[in-house]
C-alpha positions as CSV (number, residue, x, y, z in Angstrom):
1,M,-56.8,-14.4,-34.6
2,R,-55.4,-18.0,-34.8
3,R,-52.5,-16.9,-37.0
4,H,-51.5,-14.3,-34.5
5,R,-51.6,-16.8,-31.6
6,Q,-49.4,-19.2,-33.6
7,C,-47.0,-16.4,-34.4
8,Q,-46.8,-15.3,-30.7
9,I,-46.3,-19.1,-29.6
10,R,-43.6,-19.5,-32.3
11,R,-41.9,-16.3,-31.2
12,Q,-42.0,-17.3,-27.5
13,T,-40.8,-20.8,-28.4
14,S,-37.9,-19.5,-30.3
15,L,-37.0,-16.9,-27.6
16,Q,-37.2,-19.5,-24.7
17,P,-33.6,-20.8,-25.2
18,L,-32.2,-17.3,-25.0
19,D,-33.9,-16.7,-21.6
20,M,-31.9,-19.8,-20.3
21,P,-28.4,-19.1,-19.0
22,T,-25.6,-19.9,-20.8
23,D,-21.8,-20.2,-20.3
24,D,-21.4,-16.9,-22.1
25,D,-24.1,-15.4,-19.9
26,T,-22.4,-16.5,-16.8
27,I,-19.1,-15.3,-18.1
28,Y,-20.6,-11.7,-19.0
29,T,-22.2,-11.4,-15.5
30,E,-18.9,-12.2,-13.7
31,L,-17.2,-9.8,-15.8
32,D,-19.8,-7.1,-15.3
33,H,-19.7,-7.5,-11.3
34,A,-15.7,-7.6,-11.5
35,L,-16.0,-4.3,-13.6
36,Q,-18.5,-2.7,-11.1
37,A,-16.3,-3.7,-8.2
38,E,-13.2,-2.3,-10.0
39,V,-14.9,1.0,-10.9
40,A,-16.0,1.3,-7.3
41,E,-12.6,0.8,-5.9
42,L,-11.2,3.1,-8.3
43,E,-13.6,5.9,-7.4
44,A,-12.9,5.2,-3.6
45,F,-9.1,5.3,-4.3
46,A,-9.4,8.7,-6.4
47,H,-11.2,10.1,-3.5
48,T,-8.4,9.0,-1.0
49,V,-5.8,10.3,-3.3
50,A,-7.4,13.6,-3.7
51,H,-7.9,14.0,0.1
52,Q,-4.3,13.1,0.7
53,I,-3.0,15.6,-1.7
54,K,-5.4,18.3,-0.9
55,S,-4.7,18.3,3.0
56,P,-0.7,18.9,2.7
57,L,-1.7,21.5,-0.1
58,N,-3.7,23.5,2.4
59,V,-0.9,23.4,4.8
60,V,1.6,24.8,2.1
61,A,-1.0,27.4,1.1
62,G,-1.6,28.5,4.7
63,Y,2.2,28.9,5.7
64,T,2.9,30.6,2.2
65,S,0.1,33.2,3.1
66,L,1.7,33.6,6.5
67,L,5.1,34.4,4.9
68,M,3.5,36.8,2.4
69,M,1.6,38.9,5.0
70,E,3.4,42.0,6.3
71,N,3.6,41.1,9.8
72,E,6.3,42.9,12.1
73,T,5.6,40.5,14.8
74,S,7.0,37.6,12.6
75,T,10.7,37.0,13.6
76,A,13.4,35.4,11.3
77,E,13.2,32.2,13.5
78,E,9.5,31.9,12.9
79,R,9.8,32.6,9.3
80,A,12.4,29.8,8.8
81,Q,10.2,27.4,10.8
82,F,7.4,28.3,8.3
83,L,9.7,27.3,5.5
84,N,10.9,24.2,7.1
85,I,7.0,22.9,7.3
86,I,6.5,24.1,3.8
87,Q,9.5,22.1,2.6
88,D,8.5,18.9,4.6
89,T,5.0,19.1,3.3
90,V,6.2,19.4,-0.3
91,A,8.4,16.2,0.5
92,Q,5.3,14.4,1.8
93,I,3.5,15.3,-1.7
94,A,6.4,14.2,-3.7
95,K,6.4,10.9,-1.9
96,L,2.8,10.3,-2.4
97,V,3.2,11.0,-6.2
98,D,6.2,8.6,-6.3
99,E,4.0,5.7,-4.6
100,L,1.3,6.4,-7.3
101,L,3.7,6.2,-10.1
102,L,4.7,2.8,-9.0
103,L,0.9,1.8,-9.7
104,A,1.1,3.6,-13.2
105,D,3.7,0.9,-14.2
106,A,1.7,-2.1,-13.5
107,H,1.1,-3.0,-17.1
108,T,4.7,-2.6,-18.2
109,I,6.5,-4.6,-15.7
110,E,7.5,-8.3,-16.1
111,L,7.8,-10.5,-13.2
112,Q,11.3,-12.0,-12.8
113,P,13.4,-13.8,-10.2
114,V,14.4,-11.2,-7.7
115,D,17.7,-10.8,-5.6
116,M,16.1,-10.1,-2.5
117,A,19.4,-9.5,-0.7
118,A,20.4,-6.7,-3.1
119,V,16.9,-5.2,-2.7
120,V,17.1,-5.1,1.1
121,A,20.6,-3.8,1.0
122,N,19.4,-0.9,-1.3
123,T,16.6,-0.1,1.0
124,L,18.8,-0.2,4.1
125,A,21.1,2.3,2.4
126,R,18.3,4.6,1.8
127,L,17.5,4.6,5.4
128,D,21.0,4.8,6.8
129,D,20.5,8.2,8.5
130,M,17.4,7.1,10.1
131,I,18.8,3.8,11.3
132,T,21.8,5.6,12.9
133,T,19.5,8.2,14.5
134,H,17.2,5.6,16.1
135,Q,20.3,3.3,16.9
136,A,18.4,0.6,15.7
137,E,19.6,-3.3,15.6
138,I,18.5,-5.0,12.4
139,V,18.9,-8.8,12.1
140,M,18.6,-10.3,8.5
141,P,19.3,-14.0,7.3
142,E,22.6,-14.9,5.5
143,H,20.6,-16.3,2.5
144,W,17.2,-15.3,0.9
145,P,15.0,-17.6,-1.1
146,V,14.3,-16.5,-4.7
147,A,10.9,-15.3,-5.5
148,L,9.3,-13.9,-8.7
149,G,8.6,-10.1,-8.4
150,Y,9.6,-6.7,-9.6
151,A,12.8,-5.4,-7.8
152,P,11.8,-1.5,-7.7
153,W,8.4,-2.2,-6.2
154,L,9.9,-4.6,-3.7
155,E,12.2,-2.0,-2.7
156,E,9.4,0.4,-1.9
157,I,7.6,-2.3,0.1
158,W,10.6,-3.0,2.3
159,L,11.1,0.9,2.5
160,N,7.6,1.3,3.9
161,Y,7.9,-1.8,6.3
162,L,11.2,-0.6,7.5
163,T,10.1,3.0,8.0
164,N,7.2,2.1,10.1
165,A,9.3,-0.4,12.3
166,L,11.9,2.3,13.0
167,K,9.1,4.8,13.9
168,Y,6.9,2.6,15.9
169,G,9.3,0.0,17.2
170,G,10.9,-0.2,20.7
171,R,13.5,2.3,21.9
172,P,15.9,1.2,20.5
173,P,14.2,-0.6,17.7
174,K,15.2,-4.2,17.3
175,I,14.0,-5.3,13.8
176,E,14.3,-8.7,12.2
177,L,13.7,-9.5,8.7
178,G,13.3,-13.0,7.3
179,A,11.7,-15.4,4.5
180,T,9.9,-18.7,5.1
181,P,9.1,-21.0,2.1
182,Q,5.6,-22.3,2.2
183,M,4.3,-25.6,1.0
184,N,2.1,-24.2,-1.5
185,G,4.8,-23.0,-3.6
186,Q,4.9,-19.4,-2.1
187,I,7.5,-17.5,-0.1
188,R,6.5,-15.6,3.0
189,F,8.7,-12.4,3.6
190,W,8.4,-10.7,7.0
191,I,9.5,-8.0,9.2
192,Q,9.2,-8.1,13.0
193,D,9.6,-5.2,15.4
194,N,9.7,-4.7,19.1
195,G,7.2,-2.0,19.5
196,L,4.1,-2.0,21.5
197,G,1.8,-3.4,18.7
198,L,-1.6,-2.0,17.5
199,P,-5.1,-2.6,18.8
200,Q,-6.7,-5.7,17.2
201,G,-9.1,-3.5,15.2
202,D,-6.2,-1.7,13.5
203,Y,-4.6,-4.9,12.4
204,E,-7.9,-5.9,10.6
205,R,-8.0,-2.5,8.8
206,I,-4.2,-1.5,8.5
207,F,-4.0,-2.0,4.8
208,E,-7.2,-0.1,3.9
209,P,-6.7,3.3,2.2
210,F,-6.6,6.2,4.7
211,V,-6.2,4.2,7.7
212,R,-3.5,5.6,9.9
213,L,-1.0,3.7,12.1
214,R,-1.5,4.8,15.9
215,T,0.7,4.0,18.7
216,D,0.7,6.2,21.8
217,E,0.9,9.9,20.5
218,K,2.1,9.0,17.0
219,S,0.4,8.6,13.6
220,G,1.5,7.3,10.2
221,H,0.6,8.0,6.6
222,G,-2.8,6.8,5.6
223,L,-1.9,5.5,2.0
224,G,1.4,3.9,2.3
225,L,0.3,0.4,3.3
226,S,-2.6,0.5,1.0
227,I,-0.1,1.3,-1.8
228,V,1.8,-1.9,-0.6
229,R,-1.2,-4.1,-0.7
230,R,-2.0,-3.0,-4.3
231,I,1.6,-3.6,-5.7
232,V,2.0,-7.0,-4.0
233,R,-1.2,-8.1,-5.4
234,R,0.1,-7.0,-8.9
235,M,2.7,-9.4,-8.4
236,N,0.3,-12.2,-7.8
237,G,1.1,-12.0,-3.9
238,E,-0.7,-10.9,-0.7
239,T,0.2,-8.9,2.3
240,Y,-0.4,-9.6,6.2
241,V,0.3,-8.5,9.5
242,N,0.1,-10.4,12.9
243,K,0.3,-9.3,16.5
244,L,3.2,-10.9,18.6
245,P,2.1,-12.2,22.0
246,G,4.8,-10.5,23.7
247,G,4.3,-7.2,22.0
248,G,5.3,-6.0,18.7
249,S,4.1,-6.7,15.2
250,V,5.0,-8.9,12.2
251,F,4.4,-7.3,8.9
252,G,4.9,-9.4,5.8
253,F,4.0,-10.3,2.1
254,L,3.7,-13.6,0.2
255,L,5.2,-13.9,-3.4
256,P,5.4,-16.9,-5.8
257,E,8.6,-18.9,-5.7
258,A,10.9,-18.6,-8.6
């Protein structure tokens, strides 16, 4: 009996140091928590993406069914309208897929000094028709500071911000772009519009997946700004949005200076 107790005591004594937290235990716990958070975020994001794709697919299926039905009351004008809706909806799905493909390149890109003037010029060229239609005035700096980033991603960020500013800005939209170096070695890139702005609650949630921009009767796409936040963070940066005192909004992102 005594031998058994001694053995127990010896075993407990030998195990006691293992019960004490070590640096490895702390690292393991932190990695485990980070992994759990990443999995939870991935699950939520997958649910969001599935919903975003399913909704327009239902629209396509519905209008396709209407076109296939033998309905003598359907006019050529109505059928053309159905086809236009299908075409626009398919374009929305393609845009969503393009945004997701940006994230798929996350582990293959290398951050480099970016010619932001060229990036913005390319973005404006893509939006030329929309800018002309809205008769927008766009003000830009003569020189841009150089930041570390990935030009294709940055073009999509500016495209998203500019598209929203054109849609939800004043009539006509007046949009100002700029960049402000910070004391901490980052550069703050921003875009300011002259719209009505958003309710304060929307500013706090606008970069979350599936949150929709709302001004008056209009609503925007729910995934675009969450994609913007994700790709900015992949470039070691952060996104932000502020409400202007006199109306309008400032959307922006911070990147490390080159």
